[in-house]
DONULO-353796 format. One line per field, with one value per atom (N, C-alpha, C): x, z, y; atom name. Coordinates in pm, whole numbers. Each point is the difference from the previous one (the first is absolute). Example, Ala and Ser with C-alpha at 12.3 -4.5 7.8 and 13.67 -1.06 7.14 Angstrom:
x: (1319_-89_90_-35_82_-77)
z: (780_0_0_-72_6_73)
y: (-569_119_120_105_119_109)
at: (N_CA_C_N_CA_C)
This chain:
x: (8906_-17_15_-63_11_120_21_109_79_131_89_69_-26_59_112_121_116_37_-9_24_-114_-37_-119_22_125_24_-15_-15_-28_-142_-19_-137_-89_59_-79_-68_56_-60_-140_-21_-133_-97_46_-87_-32_98_-25_-102_10_-95_-142_-15_-132_-56_83_-45_-34_80_-25_-132_-32_-128_-115_16_-106_-24_107_-10_-7_1_-12_123_118_125_71_49_71_145_43_136_61_126_76_113_14_104_111_124_110_124_86_133_89_79_80_89_67_92_-76_-113_-81_-59_-47_-58_103_123_107_32_6_33_-105_-125_-108_-14_74_-12_69_-51_63_141_93_136_21_122_29_-19_29_-14_-146_-91_-141_-76_65_-69_-17_-121_-29_-69_19_-66_-140_-94_-138_-34_-48_-27_-150_-37_-138_-16_-97_-14_-98_-36_-98_51_127_55_-5_32_0_-141_-99_-138_-59_64_-54_30_-101_26_90_95_88_-78_36_-68_44_-98_30_-63_64_-56_-136_-93_-130_17_-98_10_0_-63_-12_102_95_94_92_45_95_115_101_117_-40_18_-42_66_123_69_-61_-81_-57_-106_-78_-103_35_124_47_-58_-53_-61_97_118_94_37_33_44_-113_-127_-113_-24_13_-19_100_126_104_-31_-51_-30_-119_-93_-116_33_119_38_18_-67_17_146_42_139_22_105_34_-79_-73_-77_92_-42_81_-30_101_-19_-70_-39_-65_91_130_95_11_-2_9_-122_-117_-122_3_48_9_98_114_100_-58_-81_-63_-99_-74_-94_74_113_79_51_51_51_-112_-117_-112_-44_-2_-38_99_129_103_-11_-27_-15_-122_-108_-120_26_74_33_88_93_87_-79_-95_-84_-87_-46_-82_80_127_87_23_19_27_-119_-120_-119_-35_53_-37_92_109_93_21_-73_9_94_-1_80_81_125_80_30_-42_23_102_107_107_-2_-35_0_140_80_144_46_-68_49_-21_105_-11_-24_10_-38_-149_-77_-143_-35_102_-23_-4_-95_-9_117_77_117_-43_81_-36_17_95_23_-52_-77_-59_84_124_88_39_7_33_150_39_142_67_130_76_-15_40_-7_84_116_86_-66_-67_-68_-120_-72_-111_47_113_55_41_56_40_-121_-109_-124_-50_9_-45_84_131_88_-29_-20_-29_-134_-101_-131_3_76_10_68_105_67_-96_-81_-99_-100_-44_-97_58_126_63_5_31_1_-141_-101_-138_-36_37_-30_65_120_71_-66_-71_-56_-150_-66_-141_-19_-104_-22_-15_-68_-16_14_47_22_-134_-12_-123_-14_-122_-23_65_-11_53_82_109_73_-3_-67_-18_88_93_86_-59_-48_-54_111_48_114_-32_100_-19_61_-53_61_139_32_133_101_-43_94_110_124_112_63_-62_66_121_66_129_-12_-122_-16_21_33_16_-124_-120_-123_-22_26_-15_90_122_94_-44_-49_-44_-121_-91_-118_40_97_47_64_77_62_-108_-106_-110_-60_-22_-59_86_132_92_1_9_10_-126_-118_-124_-22_41_-12_89_120_88_-56_-58_-50_-118_-77_-118_27_123_30_-15_20_-10_-139_-92_-135_-99_-120_-108_-66_48_-55_20_-106_10_38_118_49_-47_-60_-51_53_62_45_-89_-56_-87_63_31_58_-110_-35_-108_57_-81_42_-12_10_-9_-136_1_-123_-39_-129_-50_-128_-40_-124_3_-109_-13_110_69_101_138_19_132_100_115_98_49_32_49_151_47_144_26_126_36_-45_-22_-42_-151_-74_-145_-65_-24_-53_-139_-91_-138_-7_78_1_52_102_53_-103_-67_-103_-113_-46_-112_35_119_38_11_56_17_-135_-91_-131_-82_9_-73_48_125_55_-33_-80_-42_88_91_90_-55_56_-38_125_41_128_-10_112_14_132_22_120_104_126_108_42_-23_35_-124_-37_-116_46_-40_39_-111_-4_-103_17_-110_4_-121_23_-107_-23_-125_-33_-109_-7_-105_-51_-132_-65_22_16_34_-107_-127_-106_8_46_19_117_105_113_-47_-80_-52_-84_-83_-84_86_107_89_69_50_77_-86_-130_-88_-57_37_-47_70_-65_66_123_-3_115_30_67_18_81_91_79_-85_-113_-92_-90_-22_-88_71_130_71_-5_21_-2_-132_-109_-131_-44_86_-36_-8_-85_-19_112_67_102_-27_67_-24_135_11_121_-32_57_-15_134_6_119_-5_114_3_-74_6_-73_-150_-49_-142_-47_81_-37_-8_93_-4_-125_-39_-123_-121_-8_-114_-10_112_-2_-46_47_-44_-148_-47_-143_-83_52_-72_-15_97_-7_-125_-49_-119_-125_-2_-117_-22_108_-8_-75_18_-55_-150_-44_-141_-72_71_-64_-18_33_-19_114_-33_103_59_130_63_-62_-31_-67_89_130_90_27_-45_25_-112_35_-100_-40_-122_-46_92_71_87_124_19_111_-44_-131_-49_67_26_62_132_89_128_-21_-92_-25_-38_-90_-47_110_87_114_95_29_87_-68_-131_-75_-3_-21_-1_137_106_136_19_-49_9_-83_-122_-85_66_63_67_112_75_109_-54_-111_-59_-52_-69_-53_111_112_114_52_-16_51_-105_-128_-107_2_-49_-19_-123_6_-116_-114_-121_-114_-19_67_-15_-143_-42_-136_-10_-117_-25_-18_44_-31_-145_-54_-138_-8_-104_-24_-144_-26_-136_-78_-131_-83_13_40_14_124_94_126_-15_-101_-12_-7_-74_-12_71_51_64_130_6_119_50_-83_41_-46_93_-38_-53_-128_-58_-27_48_-31_-111_10_-103_-7_-118_-19_-108_8_-102_6_-107_-7_-5_85_10_-23_-62_-30_100_59_89_-61_-3_-49_108_-22_99_13_-113_3_60_-18_47_76_126_81_33_28_38_147_28_139_15_102_23_142_40_130_-26_72_-22_40_-54_24_148_42_140_27_-99_20_-100_26_-92_-8_-113_-23_-107_32_-94_-22_-122_-30_-112_19_-105_-46_-132_-60_-98_16_-92_-122_-114_-123_-82_5_-70_65_-15_62_148_68_144_68_126_70_150_61_145_36_82_39_145_23_136_51_114_63_137_15_125_11_104_22_-38_-46_-32_-151_-46_-142_-29_-117_-48_-141_-42_-130_-71_-132_-81_-24_-11_-12_-143_-96_-141_-90_-122_-96_-39_-26_-23_-150_-40_-137_3_-38_12_-90_-111_-91_63_98_66_104_31_95_145_28_139_80_132_86_-6_15_-5_140_24_131_27_121_32_146_29_138_17_111_33_98_-22_73_114_118_104_-38_54_-39_41_-93_32_12_-50_13_-123_21_-111_-65_-133_-74_-110_-17_-108_-70_-133_-79_-80_31_-70_-79_-133_-78_15_-17_0_-85_-64_-83_-18_60_-13_-144_-76_-139_-83_17_-77_34_126_40_-60_-7_-54_-151_-69_-145_-46_57_-51_108_106_102_73_-23_76_-69_-75_-75_83_127_83_11_-16_13_37_44_30_-20_-32_-11_126_55_124_-24_29_-4_134_-6_124_0_104_14_129_-11_116_10_109_27_124_-9_115_64_-19_58_152)
z: (23853_-144_-50_-111_-57_-94_-80_-97_13_-4_-11_-134_-89_-133_-4_-18_-4_-146_-38_-138_-53_74_-37_-124_-48_-124_-122_21_-110_-50_-131_-52_44_40_49_132_78_131_-18_-103_-27_-36_-82_-39_120_88_120_89_13_81_-55_-133_-61_21_-17_18_146_92_142_44_-51_33_-51_-119_-57_84_51_73_152_48_142_81_-57_66_46_123_53_-47_-61_-54_40_42_26_-102_-67_-99_60_-31_52_-86_1_-59_101_-43_98_87_-60_79_91_-48_85_117_-27_107_107_-45_95_86_-63_74_105_-23_94_111_-7_103_128_117_127_10_47_24_149_38_142_83_-62_73_21_-81_9_106_56_95_133_53_129_92_125_99_27_12_31_136_90_136_22_64_40_141_19_128_94_-28_86_143_14_136_76_-73_68_41_-79_33_111_30_102_138_82_132_84_66_87_122_48_117_123_76_122_118_111_118_36_33_49_132_30_121_124_-10_117_-3_-101_-12_120_25_108_-53_73_-37_-18_-125_-22_94_41_87_138_33_135_17_-103_17_-68_-58_-56_-135_-74_-131_-115_22_-110_-70_77_-61_-78_52_-70_-134_-7_-125_-104_38_-93_-57_84_-48_-95_13_-88_-140_-25_-132_-95_-117_-94_-42_-12_-38_-144_-21_-133_-42_90_-34_-37_-102_-44_85_21_68_-96_51_-86_-115_31_-106_-101_46_-91_-90_57_-81_-108_36_-98_-111_35_-99_-94_55_-83_-99_45_-90_-114_30_-103_-103_46_-92_-89_57_-79_-103_38_-94_-115_30_-104_-95_53_-85_-91_54_-81_-111_30_-101_-108_39_-98_-94_54_-86_-93_50_-82_-115_25_-105_-106_44_-93_-91_53_-79_-98_18_-89_-120_-8_-112_-56_-105_-55_-119_-85_-122_-14_-38_-47_-147_-87_-143_-43_-63_-43_-153_-54_-144_-41_-42_-9_-130_-110_-131_-15_16_-2_-141_-103_-133_-6_92_6_99_53_94_-77_33_-64_45_-93_37_71_96_81_-76_-92_-72_-142_-35_-132_-107_31_-96_54_-91_41_31_119_33_-91_2_-76_64_-73_54_127_1_118_121_-25_109_51_-92_40_84_-41_75_141_12_133_87_-60_75_56_-80_46_119_-10_111_127_-14_117_63_-83_51_68_-57_59_136_10_129_104_-42_92_44_-92_35_101_-16_95_139_7_129_60_-86_48_65_-66_54_137_16_127_112_-35_103_23_-83_23_133_77_128_-15_-106_-30_-150_-38_-141_-72_-124_-77_-42_-31_-44_-136_-90_-134_-38_-70_-69_-148_-79_-142_-79_-76_-88_-140_-46_-136_-90_-86_-83_-145_-83_-143_-52_-112_-65_-53_-4_-44_113_121_113_-30_19_-25_-136_-89_-130_15_-110_7_20_0_18_146_27_140_84_-55_75_24_-101_15_108_7_103_139_10_130_51_-90_41_47_-67_43_139_25_132_107_-32_94_45_-93_34_100_-24_89_139_4_128_84_-63_76_47_-77_44_122_-2_116_120_-24_110_71_-69_60_48_-15_35_150_82_145_55_-88_43_-40_52_-44_-128_-49_-121_-120_-78_-124_-113_-58_-108_-135_-81_-131_-103_-103_-112_-120_-56_-118_-115_-107_-118_-105_-26_-93_-139_-104_-135_-19_-123_-27_43_92_60_-72_-25_-63_71_-26_60_16_51_18_93_-43_84_-10_-83_-9_-61_64_-57_-136_-87_-133_5_-16_-5_-111_-30_-121_2_117_6_17_-8_15_-135_-80_-134_1_82_0_41_100_46_-109_-72_-110_-112_-33_-104_41_124_48_-6_43_1_-142_-91_-138_-69_17_-64_57_132_63_-52_-47_-56_-147_-56_-139_-99_45_-89_-27_-101_-35_4_118_13_-43_-37_-23_61_16_65_-105_36_-93_4_113_13_45_-77_33_74_125_81_100_53_98_130_61_127_84_129_94_88_9_80_100_108_101_44_8_38_149_33_138_99_-39_93_32_-96_27_95_-15_92_141_12_130_63_-80_52_56_-69_46_131_8_117_125_-14_116_43_-69_38_126_82_119_-35_-112_-47_-143_-18_-135_-93_54_-86_-63_64_-60_-104_17_-91_-130_4_-118_-117_20_-116_-77_66_-66_-41_22_-34_-152_-44_-143_-56_-100_-72_-150_-81_-144_-72_-87_-78_-147_-58_-141_-51_-130_-55_27_5_23_-111_-123_-110_22_54_26_108_103_104_-59_-91_-63_-85_-70_-81_90_109_91_59_36_57_-103_-124_-104_-33_6_-20_112_122_115_-13_-68_-15_-76_-90_-75_85_110_87_59_29_62_-90_-132_-93_-22_-25_-34_84_94_90_-54_-126_-60_35_36_26_-132_-5_-125_-54_-128_-61_-3_-6_-11_134_110_133_35_30_37_146_38_138_105_-34_100_27_-77_24_70_31_62_135_77_131_-13_-87_-24_-63_-97_-68_99_93_94_100_37_87_-72_-127_-78_-23_-27_-26_123_117_123_25_-27_14_-95_-123_-97_43_51_44_113_93_111_-52_-98_-57_-78_-70_-75_93_105_95_62_28_58_-95_-132_-98_-50_25_-48_73_-69_64_88_110_89_-72_10_-67_-143_-42_-137_-25_-127_-35_-23_30_-20_-147_-42_-132_-2_-120_-11_-76_22_-69_-45_-104_-46_91_-3_89_-26_-122_-31_64_40_54_145_68_143_27_-82_23_-106_-104_-108_47_1_38_140_82_136_95_59_90_132_9_116_113_116_119_77_13_71_-58_7_-48_85_9_74_-43_28_-27_133_14_127_-22_99_-4_85_-58_75_4_118_15_64_-1_61_149_63_144_30_-93_22_-123_-16_-110_24_-107_11_39_99_39_20_-60_12_-45_21_-48_-113_-109_-118_29_-82_16_-10_67_-4_-116_-83_-113_-109_-119_-111_-58_-62_-62_80_40_77_-81_-55_-92_56_-12_34_-127_-15_-114_53_-42_42_-90_55_-77_-15_98_-11_95_-37_82_-33_80_-15_132_-7_123_-14_113_12_76_-60_61_42_129_54_25_-60_16_63_124_70_16_-61_11_-128_-103_-128_-20_-67_-25_-149_-35_-137_-1_-114_-2_-132_5_-121_-39_-131_-46_-4_-13_-9_50_35_43_-117_29_-103_-21_-123_-35_-80_62_-65_-123_-5_-113_-128_14_-117_-57_74_-49_6_77_13_81_-16_75_149_76_145_57_87_63_88_-9_80_45_100_45_67_-29_62_113_113_122_20_36_42_132_26_118_129_97_137_23_-90_16_69_77_60_-106_-7_-105_64_-52_42_-123_-2_-110_52_-49_39_-118_11_-111_-5_-120_-13_-119_7_-110_18_-89_11_-14_-91_-19_123_56_118_118_15_113_-9_-123_-15_25_-24_15_136_45_122_104_-7_103_-3_100_15_-63_-106_-59_-95_-21_-93_43_-97_27_-130_9_-120_30_-106_9_-58_74_-42_-10_-115_-16_40_71_50_-42_-70_-44_58_68_63_-48_-64_-41_72_64_75_-73_-130_-81_6)
y: (13094_-2_-143_-29_-134_-8_103_0_131_-12_115_-11_96_0_103_-46_88_24_127_37_84_106_77_86_11_72_-90_-129_-91_23_-1_19_-116_-112_-112_31_89_31_58_82_55_-112_-95_-112_-89_-20_-79_69_130_76_-14_13_-14_-139_-102_-138_-28_54_-22_61_120_63_-83_-57_-83_-125_-60_-125_19_124_27_-40_15_-36_127_0_116_-3_111_9_133_-5_122_7_114_21_87_-33_80_-20_99_-13_-72_-98_-76_88_95_84_97_52_88_-77_-122_-82_-31_-33_-29_122_116_122_35_-41_31_-103_-112_-102_45_-38_39_-60_80_-47_-23_-39_-23_127_115_125_39_-59_36_-81_-102_-88_73_1_63_-100_20_-84_51_-90_34_-59_84_-43_-15_-108_-22_54_90_68_-69_-126_-66_-13_-34_-16_131_108_130_40_-45_37_-87_-113_-89_57_23_59_-91_62_-78_-46_-121_-54_79_50_76_-72_7_-67_58_-86_47_71_87_78_-90_-114_-86_-113_6_-111_-6_-119_-23_-79_-16_-78_-146_-59_-138_-97_32_-95_-8_104_2_-108_-33_-102_-130_-8_-126_-35_101_-31_15_52_24_-128_-104_-126_-64_11_-59_69_134_73_-42_-20_-43_-136_-90_-134_-1_102_3_50_63_48_-118_-2_-111_-14_-125_-25_48_73_51_122_63_119_114_80_113_122_77_127_96_115_99_40_16_34_-113_-124_-114_-11_25_-4_107_118_107_-36_-60_-40_-105_-91_-103_61_101_67_69_62_68_-101_-113_-103_-52_-26_-50_104_128_104_11_-14_7_-119_-118_-119_14_56_20_100_108_100_-61_-87_-64_-88_-76_-84_84_116_88_56_40_50_-106_-122_-109_-24_8_-32_110_124_109_13_-73_9_-140_-31_-135_-8_102_-3_129_-15_113_-28_92_-14_104_-45_90_7_118_24_44_-96_23_65_-26_44_150_77_147_55_-83_46_32_-58_25_111_66_110_131_85_131_87_55_81_127_42_116_131_7_125_-2_-103_-6_-66_-33_-66_-137_-98_-136_-10_-48_-15_-104_-1_-99_-137_-105_-136_-13_64_-6_67_114_69_-81_-64_-84_-119_-58_-113_43_120_47_27_50_19_-133_-104_-132_-45_18_-43_81_130_85_-38_-24_-37_-137_-92_-134_7_80_17_57_97_58_-106_-86_-104_-98_-37_-92_63_129_69_9_15_2_-133_-110_-133_-20_53_-15_80_108_87_-21_-80_-26_-73_33_-69_-150_-43_-142_-20_-116_-29_-16_52_-20_-146_-40_-138_-26_99_-15_123_-22_107_-36_84_-27_96_-56_78_-1_114_13_51_-87_34_-34_-16_-14_-129_-50_-117_34_128_43_2_-37_-5_-102_41_-90_15_80_19_91_29_70_150_55_144_38_127_43_-25_27_-22_-149_-82_-144_-57_50_-46_47_123_52_-77_-36_-77_-140_-61_-132_8_104_19_17_73_22_-132_-90_-130_-75_-2_-72_63_133_71_-18_7_-13_-143_-97_-139_-24_57_-12_75_119_83_-64_-84_-63_-142_-47_-140_-26_101_-18_34_37_37_-109_12_-89_51_113_60_-92_-13_-79_94_-21_86_-54_89_-39_98_-53_84_-27_108_-11_78_-71_63_18_126_32_27_-28_38_150_47_144_52_96_52_129_16_123_43_121_50_151_53_145_50_106_62_-61_-103_-63_99_22_92_-48_94_-34_-16_-122_-27_-100_-21_-74_-146_-58_-140_-15_111_-3_30_-105_17_63_-53_48_146_37_138_93_-44_83_15_-111_7_93_-12_82_148_34_141_56_-80_47_16_-98_7_114_20_111_135_4_125_15_-94_12_-72_-83_-72_-140_-65_-137_-87_-44_-71_-146_-57_-143_-43_-129_-50_-35_16_-29_-146_-67_-141_-78_-99_-80_-126_-11_-115_-31_-122_-34_78_34_74_-40_-20_-28_122_44_117_-36_78_-21_137_10_125_27_127_39_-40_2_-41_-149_-79_-142_-21_80_-6_36_105_42_-110_-64_-109_-112_-35_-107_40_121_44_8_16_10_-135_-107_-133_-49_-83_-56_-83_-72_-78_43_112_55_-89_-81_-88_-109_-34_-96_68_131_72_38_24_47_-98_-130_-91_-1_34_0_141_100_138_15_92_22_86_-53_76_-17_80_-3_-12_-98_-19_18_104_30_51_23_62_151_63_145_74_-52_63_-6_-113_-14_97_18_97_140_34_133_16_-107_5_21_-76_12_140_58_134_102_-11_92_-19_-126_-25_64_-10_58_150_64_145_43_-87_35_6_-75_0_139_69_131_98_-15_98_-17_-124_-18_-104_-64_-95_-138_-25_-132_-93_-123_-99_-47_-27_-42_-128_0_-115_-124_18_-114_-68_63_-56_-97_-123_-100_18_-43_18_-62_-107_-61_85_108_93_126_9_123_28_-105_22_73_-49_67_136_9_127_109_-32_103_38_-93_34_95_-30_88_135_-3_122_90_-59_78_63_-75_55_119_-15_108_120_-24_110_79_-71_69_89_-51_78_120_-20_110_108_-41_98_83_-66_72_108_-21_96_97_-28_89_134_101_130_-5_72_6_72_-55_60_-45_-107_-51_-44_6_-37_-150_-56_-142_-30_-118_-50_-49_-20_-46_-131_-73_-126_-7_-78_-16_-91_12_-80_-150_-38_-143_-60_84_-51_-46_51_-27_-149_-71_-144_-83_64_-74_-63_-132_-76_36_58_33_-111_-74_-110_55_23_67_-98_32_-77_71_128_76_140_60_136_67_129_75_146_71_143_73_98_71_149_62_143_76_102_89_139_59_137_85_129_89_-26_-33_-28_-137_-95_-136_-50_45_-52_-147_-71_-140_-11_-83_-27_-150_-57_-144_-31_-125_-49_-98_17_-84_-144_-89_-144_-33_-107_-42_-97_-27_-88_27_-52_12_140_31_130_73_121_84_127_14_111_86_131_97_69_16_70_103_125_106_-7_-40_-21_127_88_128_100_126_103_14_77_21_-29_-40_-37_24_20_-3_-126_-83_-128_9_-17_6_-140_-33_-131_23_-41_32_150_59_144_74_-71_63_8_106_21_-4_-53_-3_58_56_65_-25_10_2_144_25_138_51_-91_44_-111_37_-100_-90_-127_-100_-21_-5_-34_-128_-113_-130_-11_77_-9_55_89_55_-97_-106_-99_44_102_45_-100_6_-92_26_-105_10_13_98_11_-123_-53_-118_8_-80_-12_-137_-65_-128_26_-66_27_-100_47_-95_-65_-114_-78_69_0_41_149_83_145_58_107_73_89_-5_70_85_121_89_54_-4_54_117_121_121_54_10_57_150_56_145_39_114_50_150_76_146_44_-65_37_-32_-120_-40_88_34_82_139_53_135_5_-113_-1_-50_-108_-63_-25_71_-11_-132_-86_-123_-121_24_-109_-87_33_-75_-146_-90_-142_-69_-123_-77_-148_-73_-145_-62_-96_-66_-149_-56_-145_-59_-111_-62_-148_-41_-139_-57_-112_-63_-144_-33_-137_-48_-115_-53_-118_-4_-107_9)
at: (N_CA_C_N_CA_C_N_CA_C_N_CA_C_N_CA_C_N_CA_C_N_CA_C_N_CA_C_N_CA_C_N_CA_C_N_CA_C_N_CA_C_N_CA_C_N_CA_C_N_CA_C_N_CA_C_N_CA_C_N_CA_C_N_CA_C_N_CA_C_N_CA_C_N_CA_C_N_CA_C_N_CA_C_N_CA_C_N_CA_C_N_CA_C_N_CA_C_N_CA_C_N_CA_C_N_CA_C_N_CA_C_N_CA_C_N_CA_C_N_CA_C_N_CA_C_N_CA_C_N_CA_C_N_CA_C_N_CA_C_N_CA_C_N_CA_C_N_CA_C_N_CA_C_N_CA_C_N_CA_C_N_CA_C_N_CA_C_N_CA_C_N_CA_C_N_CA_C_N_CA_C_N_CA_C_N_CA_C_N_CA_C_N_CA_C_N_CA_C_N_CA_C_N_CA_C_N_CA_C_N_CA_C_N_CA_C_N_CA_C_N_CA_C_N_CA_C_N_CA_C_N_CA_C_N_CA_C_N_CA_C_N_CA_C_N_CA_C_N_CA_C_N_CA_C_N_CA_C_N_CA_C_N_CA_C_N_CA_C_N_CA_C_N_CA_C_N_CA_C_N_CA_C_N_CA_C_N_CA_C_N_CA_C_N_CA_C_N_CA_C_N_CA_C_N_CA_C_N_CA_C_N_CA_C_N_CA_C_N_CA_C_N_CA_C_N_CA_C_N_CA_C_N_CA_C_N_CA_C_N_CA_C_N_CA_C_N_CA_C_N_CA_C_N_CA_C_N_CA_C_N_CA_C_N_CA_C_N_CA_C_N_CA_C_N_CA_C_N_CA_C_N_CA_C_N_CA_C_N_CA_C_N_CA_C_N_CA_C_N_CA_C_N_CA_C_N_CA_C_N_CA_C_N_CA_C_N_CA_C_N_CA_C_N_CA_C_N_CA_C_N_CA_C_N_CA_C_N_CA_C_N_CA_C_N_CA_C_N_CA_C_N_CA_C_N_CA_C_N_CA_C_N_CA_C_N_CA_C_N_CA_C_N_CA_C_N_CA_C_N_CA_C_N_CA_C_N_CA_C_N_CA_C_N_CA_C_N_CA_C_N_CA_C_N_CA_C_N_CA_C_N_CA_C_N_CA_C_N_CA_C_N_CA_C_N_CA_C_N_CA_C_N_CA_C_N_CA_C_N_CA_C_N_CA_C_N_CA_C_N_CA_C_N_CA_C_N_CA_C_N_CA_C_N_CA_C_N_CA_C_N_CA_C_N_CA_C_N_CA_C_N_CA_C_N_CA_C_N_CA_C_N_CA_C_N_CA_C_N_CA_C_N_CA_C_N_CA_C_N_CA_C_N_CA_C_N_CA_C_N_CA_C_N_CA_C_N_CA_C_N_CA_C_N_CA_C_N_CA_C_N_CA_C_N_CA_C_N_CA_C_N_CA_C_N_CA_C_N_CA_C_N_CA_C_N_CA_C_N_CA_C_N_CA_C_N_CA_C_N_CA_C_N_CA_C_N_CA_C_N_CA_C_N_CA_C_N_CA_C_N_CA_C_N_CA_C_N_CA_C_N_CA_C_N_CA_C_N_CA_C_N_CA_C_N_CA_C_N_CA_C_N_CA_C_N_CA_C_N_CA_C_N_CA_C_N_CA_C_N_CA_C_N_CA_C_N_CA_C_N_CA_C_N_CA_C_N_CA_C_N_CA_C_N_CA_C_N_CA_C_N_CA_C_N_CA_C_N_CA_C_N_CA_C_N_CA_C_N_CA_C_N_CA_C_N_CA_C_N_CA_C_N_CA_C_N_CA_C_N_CA_C_N_CA_C_N_CA_C_N_CA_C_N_CA_C_N_CA_C_N_CA_C_N_CA_C_N_CA_C_N_CA_C_N_CA_C_N_CA_C_N_CA_C_N_CA_C_N_CA_C_N_CA_C_N_CA_C_N_CA_C_N_CA_C_N_CA_C_N_CA_C_N_CA_C_N_CA_C_N_CA_C_N_CA_C_N_CA_C_N_CA_C_N_CA_C_N_CA_C_N_CA_C_N_CA_C_N_CA_C_N_CA_C_N_CA_C_N_CA_C_N_CA_C_N_CA_C_N_CA_C_N_CA_C_N_CA_C_N_CA_C_N_CA_C_N_CA_C_N_CA_C_N_CA_C_N_CA_C_N_CA_C_N_CA_C_N_CA_C_N_CA_C_N_CA_C_N_CA_C_N_CA_C_N_CA_C_N_CA_C_N_CA_C_N_CA_C_N_CA_C_N_CA_C_N_CA_C_N_CA_C_N_CA_C_N_CA_C_N_CA_C_N_CA_C_N_CA_C_N_CA_C_N_CA_C_N_CA_C_N_CA_C_N_CA_C_N_CA_C_N_CA_C_N_CA_C_N_CA_C_N_CA_C_N_CA_C_N_CA_C_N_CA_C_N_CA_C_N_CA_C_N_CA_C_N_CA_C_N_CA_C_N_CA_C_N_CA_C_N_CA_C_N_CA_C_N_CA_C_N_CA_C_N_CA_C_N_CA_C_N_CA_C_N_CA_C_N_CA_C_N_CA_C_N_CA_C_N_CA_C_N_CA_C_N_CA_C_N_CA_C_N_CA_C_N_CA_C_N_CA_C_N_CA_C_N_CA_C_N_CA_C_N_CA_C_N_CA_C_N_CA_C_N_CA_C_N_CA_C_N_CA_C_N_CA_C_N_CA_C_N_CA_C_N_CA_C_N_CA_C_N_CA_C_N_CA_C_N_CA_C_N_CA_C_N_CA_C_N_CA_C_N_CA_C_N_CA_C_N_CA_C_N_CA_C_N_CA_C_N_CA_C_N_CA_C_N_CA_C_N_CA_C_N_CA_C_N_CA_C_N_CA_C_N_CA_C_N_CA_C_N_CA_C_N_CA_C_N_CA_C_N_CA_C_N_CA_C_N_CA_C_N_CA_C_N_CA_C_N_CA_C_N_CA_C_N_CA_C_N_CA_C_N_CA_C_N_CA_C_N_CA_C_N_CA_C_N_CA_C_N_CA_C_N_CA_C_N_CA_C_N_CA_C_N_CA_C_N_CA_C_N_CA_C_N_CA_C_N_CA_C_N_CA_C_N_CA_C_N_CA_C_N_CA_C_N_CA_C_N_CA_C_N_CA_C_N_CA_C_N_CA_C_N_CA_C_N_CA_C_N_CA_C_N_CA_C_N_CA_C_N_CA_C_N_CA_C_N_CA_C_N_CA_C_N_CA_C_N_CA_C_N_CA_C_N_CA_C_N_CA_C_N_CA_C_N_CA_C_N_CA_C_N_CA_C_N_CA_C_N_CA_C_N_CA_C_N_CA_C_N_CA_C_N_CA_C)
């Protein structure tokens, strides 16, 4: 494997997986304690025997052989043996050693990076409730101890150990103290190895799937707006945030500590972030981009919007109906990078993964369809006739989700069986 990511309960692990698939990087995800428990112990070690010697026929005297000493050839044969020649057993032992050395080099080349997602505030809780700060801090300590034991038992040291932590590491909170301890312990644990230890402290991270906790402003805003509320912040202060896909891109770099200083982050006031999130909520209803948002803010707007869409989809009822937009909205203030019209039939439904950036919009141009996003389904109520000027059903996709478009038509099915089909317009902006 190229990368081993420890911390598969972190919402970042999903983003890393999506980014790795896009860039063709092999990644294995695991929980630190589960990975340690699955590693071979001393009791699991077994001897492996090579049966080549057993398969080699033993030398037997020829039927016509005579005693070598009788004709005086014994001494001559001994002198003809090359000096330092290995016996059959020695040659076999040499082959075993060479095979073991080759296997060791192969193991070393398959594990280049170990990435440890240490901040357990970003881990999805197992029972649905967020643990206390003290419990989160203890999880960090337990996971760090497991990682140190993993490093001791790996056949060869990885090239890089990347600690993904928070700018809040070292503050007075229990989690901040536990993260600071992790940095010290891992630096000590790698001091005797050739492993290059890298600590990356990220600002406030947001994105699809981020757990809602008290220090995650964007996640709290997204969940509240998706529930139909209009939240605002009680304290207006500067805040720096970074989108989870940008974090994933940095962590998959060969030299992530060089990539972090140039990574894209956004610094605004907390009140401004709340305004942007509430503005993004309007896009869901009618598809129009907020008039007050300038084009140079589209990148941040679409990251916040995708986070909001993911939260909304998680709360929507299965089978919810699509909203509609007027035909003038399709291109109005929409920064289009690419567009196409795709046909979906009952025999060949559309299946794809939504873009990892920008705005990805689907519009049902004709026919009816059920659109499945992740585990939730949305549907159109009737076939669309564009000549009548009715609104077009549309839906904006959160980044990196699996999407399926299945056409359906009760009238078509009753008349011509499987003739149901629909045309879907697809607009992708990567601004």
